[in-house]
N, C-alpha and C positions, 0 to 999 in steps of 0.2 A: 391772910386768909384769901384764897382765890375767889374770884367773882363767879357766881353761878350763871350758867347759860340759861336764857329764858326758853321755856318750852314753847315751840312754835304753835300757833293757833291752828286748830283743826279747820281745814278748808270746808266751808259750808256756805250755801246761798242764804242771804239774809231775807229773801222773799219766800222761797218754798222750803228752805231747810235741808235741801239735798246735801249729803255729805258722802264720805267714802263708803264703799260697799265691799264686802269680802266675797271671794269665790275661789274657783280652782282654774288653773291653766291645765288643759287636758291635751296631752300629746297624741300623736297618731297611734302610739303603742298603749294608749289609755292610762299613761302615768299621770297622776294628779299632784299638782304642786300648788300650795296656797299662794294667792295673789290678791292685790288690792285694786279696785276700780276707783280712780279718782275723778271727781266731777270737774268739768271745765269752768273754773271760777275766774271771773275777770273783775277788776276794780274799775268801776265806772262812775262818772259824775252825772247824776240824773236829776231832773226837776220833777219833784213829787209834791203836788198840792201847792205850787207856787214857790216852794223852797228848793234850793239846790243842795243835794246831799251826795256824799261819796259812799257807794255801797259795794260790797262784795256780792256779785250776782252771777248765777250760772247762765250759760249761753242760751239755754232753753227759755228761761224767763225773759232774757233780753230780746230774743227773737219774737216771742209771742206777745210781749208787751204786758206781762203780768204785773208790773210794778206800778201801773197807773191807777 
């Protein structure tokens, strides 16, 4: 029996919950093609409340310091 591949985890920020968004790529000729906007998620080691944790956090939360 072959091993099943694990489904990859959906990239989302553990602070604000931002995840992928859907939209259209619109060409100059106004042709519309479906596309996905992926958030810029980084894995960072942060100190929150005196404890060090590894979090998946978007760069907007990292820049503004929302995790404190």
